[in-house]
C-alpha positions as CSV (number, residue, x, y, z in Angstrom):
1,X,10.9,-14.0,20.4
2,X,11.1,-10.4,20.1
3,X,11.4,-7.9,22.9
4,X,8.7,-5.4,24.3
5,X,8.3,-2.4,22.1
6,X,9.5,0.9,23.2
7,X,7.1,3.5,24.5
8,X,9.1,6.4,23.1
9,X,6.9,6.9,20.1
10,X,3.7,6.6,21.9
11,X,1.9,9.3,23.8
12,X,3.4,9.7,27.5
13,X,-0.2,10.0,29.1
14,X,-2.2,7.5,27.3
15,X,-0.1,5.0,25.0
16,X,-1.9,3.4,22.0
17,X,-0.7,-0.1,22.9
18,X,-2.2,-1.6,20.1
19,X,-0.7,0.7,17.5
20,X,2.6,0.1,19.1
21,X,2.3,-3.9,19.0
22,X,1.2,-3.6,15.6
23,X,4.3,-1.5,14.4
24,X,6.2,-4.2,16.3
25,X,4.5,-7.1,14.3
26,X,4.6,-5.3,10.9
27,X,8.3,-4.3,11.6
28,X,9.1,-8.1,12.3
29,X,10.0,-7.7,15.8
30,X,7.3,-10.3,16.3
31,X,7.1,-12.7,13.5
32,X,4.3,-15.2,12.9
33,X,4.2,-17.8,15.6
34,X,5.8,-15.5,18.0
35,X,4.1,-14.6,21.3
36,X,3.6,-10.9,22.1
37,X,4.4,-9.9,26.0
38,X,1.9,-11.2,28.5
39,X,-0.5,-9.2,29.7
40,X,1.1,-8.5,33.0
41,X,4.4,-7.4,31.3
42,X,2.3,-5.0,29.0
43,X,0.9,-3.4,32.0
44,X,4.2,-2.8,33.8
45,X,5.8,-1.7,30.5
46,X,3.0,0.7,29.8
47,X,1.8,1.8,33.2
48,X,-1.7,0.9,32.6
49,X,-4.5,-1.3,33.8
50,X,-5.1,-5.0,32.9
51,X,-8.4,-3.9,31.2
52,X,-6.5,-1.3,29.0
53,X,-4.1,-4.0,27.8
54,X,-7.0,-6.7,27.2
55,X,-8.7,-4.0,25.1
56,X,-5.7,-3.4,23.2
57,X,-5.1,-7.2,22.6
58,X,-8.5,-7.6,21.9
59,X,-8.3,-5.2,19.0
60,X,-5.4,-7.2,17.2
61,X,-7.4,-10.1,17.7
62,X,-10.2,-8.4,15.8
63,X,-7.6,-7.4,13.0
64,X,-6.8,-11.0,12.7
65,X,-3.1,-10.4,13.6
66,X,-3.0,-12.2,17.0
67,X,-4.6,-15.3,18.6
68,X,-5.4,-15.5,22.3
69,X,-4.5,-18.8,23.5
70,X,-5.8,-19.9,26.9
71,X,-3.0,-20.3,29.4
72,X,-0.2,-19.5,27.0
73,X,-0.9,-15.9,25.8
74,X,-1.3,-13.8,22.5
75,X,0.4,-15.3,19.5
76,X,1.0,-13.7,16.1
77,X,-1.0,-15.1,13.3
78,X,0.4,-16.0,9.9
79,X,0.1,-13.0,7.3
80,X,-2.8,-14.8,5.5
81,X,-5.0,-14.2,8.5
82,X,-4.4,-10.5,8.9
83,X,-7.3,-8.3,7.7
84,X,-5.0,-6.0,5.7
85,X,-8.2,-4.5,4.0
86,X,-9.5,-3.3,7.4
87,X,-9.1,0.7,7.4
88,X,-7.0,0.6,10.7
89,X,-4.8,-2.4,9.7
90,X,-4.3,-0.7,6.0
91,X,-3.2,2.6,7.9
92,X,-0.6,0.5,9.9
93,X,0.6,-1.2,7.2
94,X,1.3,2.0,5.4
95,X,3.0,3.5,8.3
96,X,4.8,0.6,9.8
97,X,5.6,-2.3,6.9
98,X,8.5,-0.8,5.0
99,X,10.9,-2.8,7.0
100,X,8.8,-6.2,5.7
101,X,9.7,-7.2,2.2
102,X,7.2,-9.9,2.1
103,X,4.3,-7.3,2.5
104,X,5.7,-5.2,-0.3
105,X,5.8,-8.0,-2.5
106,X,2.4,-9.0,-1.9
107,X,1.2,-5.6,-2.3
108,X,3.0,-5.4,-5.6
109,X,1.8,-8.8,-7.0
110,X,-1.8,-7.4,-6.0
111,X,-1.4,-4.4,-8.1
112,X,0.0,-6.1,-10.9
113,X,-2.8,-8.6,-11.1
114,X,-5.5,-5.5,-10.8
115,X,-4.2,-2.3,-12.0
116,X,-3.8,-3.3,-15.8
117,X,-7.5,-4.3,-15.7
118,X,-8.5,-1.3,-14.1
119,X,-6.7,1.0,-16.5
120,X,-8.5,-1.0,-19.4
121,X,-11.8,-0.2,-17.5
122,X,-11.0,3.5,-17.1
123,X,-10.2,3.8,-20.7
124,X,-13.6,2.6,-21.6
125,X,-15.7,4.5,-19.0
126,X,-13.6,7.6,-17.9
127,X,-15.7,11.0,-18.1
128,X,-14.4,14.4,-18.8
129,X,-14.1,14.9,-15.1
130,X,-12.3,11.8,-14.5
131,X,-9.6,12.7,-17.2
132,X,-9.2,16.0,-15.5
133,X,-8.4,14.4,-12.0
134,X,-6.0,12.1,-13.7
135,X,-4.4,14.8,-15.4
136,X,-4.5,17.2,-12.5
137,X,-2.5,14.7,-10.2
138,X,0.0,14.0,-13.1
139,X,0.8,17.8,-13.4
140,X,1.0,17.9,-9.6
141,X,3.8,15.1,-9.8
142,X,5.5,16.9,-12.5
143,X,5.4,20.4,-10.7
144,X,6.4,18.8,-7.2
145,X,9.5,17.3,-9.0
146,X,10.5,20.7,-10.1
147,X,10.7,21.9,-6.3
148,X,13.5,21.4,-4.1
149,X,11.3,19.8,-1.3
150,X,9.3,17.8,-4.1
151,X,6.1,19.4,-3.0
152,X,3.6,21.6,-5.0
153,X,0.9,23.7,-3.4
154,X,1.7,21.9,0.0
155,X,1.2,18.6,-1.5
156,X,4.0,16.0,-2.0
157,X,5.0,14.2,-5.2
158,X,4.1,10.9,-3.6
159,X,0.7,12.1,-2.7
160,X,0.2,13.2,-6.2
161,X,1.1,9.9,-7.5
162,X,-1.1,8.0,-5.0
163,X,-4.1,10.4,-6.3
164,X,-3.1,9.6,-10.0
165,X,-3.9,5.9,-9.4
166,X,-7.0,6.6,-7.2
167,X,-8.3,8.8,-9.9
168,X,-7.8,5.9,-12.4
169,X,-9.9,3.5,-10.1
170,X,-12.5,6.1,-9.7
171,X,-12.8,6.4,-13.6
172,X,-14.1,3.0,-13.9
173,X,-17.3,3.9,-12.4
174,X,-17.7,0.6,-10.8
175,X,-18.5,0.9,-7.2
176,X,-16.4,-1.8,-5.9
177,X,-13.2,-0.8,-7.7
178,X,-13.8,2.8,-6.5
179,X,-14.4,1.5,-2.9
180,X,-11.4,-0.6,-3.2
181,X,-9.1,2.1,-4.2
182,X,-10.1,4.0,-0.9
183,X,-9.2,0.8,1.3
184,X,-6.1,0.3,-0.8
185,X,-4.9,3.8,-0.7
186,X,-2.6,3.3,2.3
187,X,-1.3,0.3,0.7
188,X,-0.6,2.0,-2.6
189,X,1.1,4.9,-0.9
190,X,3.4,2.5,1.0
191,X,4.8,1.5,-2.5
192,X,4.6,4.8,-4.0
193,X,6.7,6.1,-1.0
194,X,9.2,3.5,-1.2
195,X,9.6,3.2,-5.1
196,X,9.8,6.9,-5.7
197,X,12.3,7.7,-2.7
198,X,14.8,5.0,-4.3
199,X,14.1,5.4,-8.0
200,X,17.0,6.2,-10.1
201,X,15.0,7.5,-12.9
202,X,11.9,9.3,-11.8
203,X,11.9,11.1,-15.1
204,X,11.3,7.6,-16.7
205,X,8.6,6.8,-14.4
206,X,6.8,10.1,-15.3
207,X,7.1,9.2,-18.8
208,X,5.4,6.0,-18.1
209,X,2.6,7.6,-16.1
210,X,2.1,10.1,-19.1
211,X,1.6,7.2,-21.4
212,X,-1.1,5.5,-19.1
213,X,-2.9,8.8,-18.9
214,X,-2.8,9.3,-22.6
215,X,-4.2,5.9,-23.4
216,X,-7.0,6.3,-20.9
217,X,-7.9,10.0,-22.6
218,X,-7.4,8.5,-26.2
219,X,-10.0,5.4,-24.8
220,X,-7.7,3.1,-26.1
221,X,-8.0,0.1,-23.6
222,X,-5.2,-2.3,-24.8
223,X,-2.7,0.3,-24.8
224,X,-3.8,1.4,-21.3
225,X,-3.5,-2.1,-19.9
226,X,0.0,-2.4,-21.2
227,X,0.7,1.3,-20.0
228,X,-0.4,0.2,-16.7
229,X,2.1,-2.7,-16.6
230,X,4.7,-0.6,-17.7
231,X,4.3,1.7,-14.6
232,X,4.5,-1.1,-12.4
233,X,7.3,-2.6,-14.2
234,X,9.4,0.7,-13.2
235,X,8.0,0.4,-9.8
236,X,9.2,-3.0,-9.5
237,X,12.5,-2.1,-10.7
238,X,12.9,0.8,-8.3
239,X,11.8,-1.5,-5.3
240,X,14.1,-4.5,-6.6
241,X,11.2,-7.0,-6.3
242,X,10.5,-7.6,-9.9
243,X,12.4,-10.8,-9.7
244,X,9.2,-12.4,-7.9
245,X,7.6,-12.9,-11.3
246,X,9.0,-15.6,-13.6
247,X,7.9,-13.6,-16.7
248,X,9.1,-9.9,-17.4
249,X,6.1,-7.4,-16.3
250,X,5.8,-6.2,-19.8
251,X,4.9,-9.3,-20.9
252,X,2.3,-10.2,-18.2
253,X,-1.2,-10.2,-19.2
254,X,-4.7,-10.9,-17.7
255,X,-6.9,-14.1,-18.8
256,X,-8.9,-12.8,-21.8
257,X,-6.4,-9.7,-22.5
258,X,-4.9,-8.9,-25.8
259,X,-1.2,-9.7,-26.4
260,X,1.0,-6.8,-25.4
261,X,1.4,-3.8,-27.8
262,X,4.6,-4.0,-29.6
């Protein structure tokens, strides 16, 4: 079992106990099946009342991350029980999950399953305004790469990258996809930040993004689907987790999709 998380990252006056426990859980200090510190221990560690600790623990219960067991304490739930699409949980995930390779793999697998279809839909439904947003994000990425600090107009390359993918979701003009993009934004940001900061070939990544943008602009759904896969292929290579698939990403396709473009 892990040790109680340090209070050094929290505010001295009113520590966010739920957030600090979430950081420890996402970071693997407490694995599924482990018990987090007992209420009295948390009261002593953080110098707060028992009611404050109970409120923090209850927020983690509501997030599906822990389960209160009478007479035993609070045990970390299996990852499948966590409400990863809850806005607060997805925010924690984006900020704290980098040390957790399983979470990165799960997010990546979800993106591979979803984004090629979303790109196809964007190619069929994007308006002029949507294309402007996608291109603006792409140009922001390019211009940020040319700056020493990888920022353009106060916005980082990573943030432009996230905006690029978010604009593609929005271009589907499907209410659910658009909403999912907002909920998934922290999760996408997690992979973007990790992959871009470890990428050997950022220019290759930009070329793959350009081809995706062009396929959507030219209203070529099949090409857009395959271009999205190739963007994710680069992400997988940079993350070192493409091996979770038994088939190369460039050959993956969704049910009903046409064969890869040669």
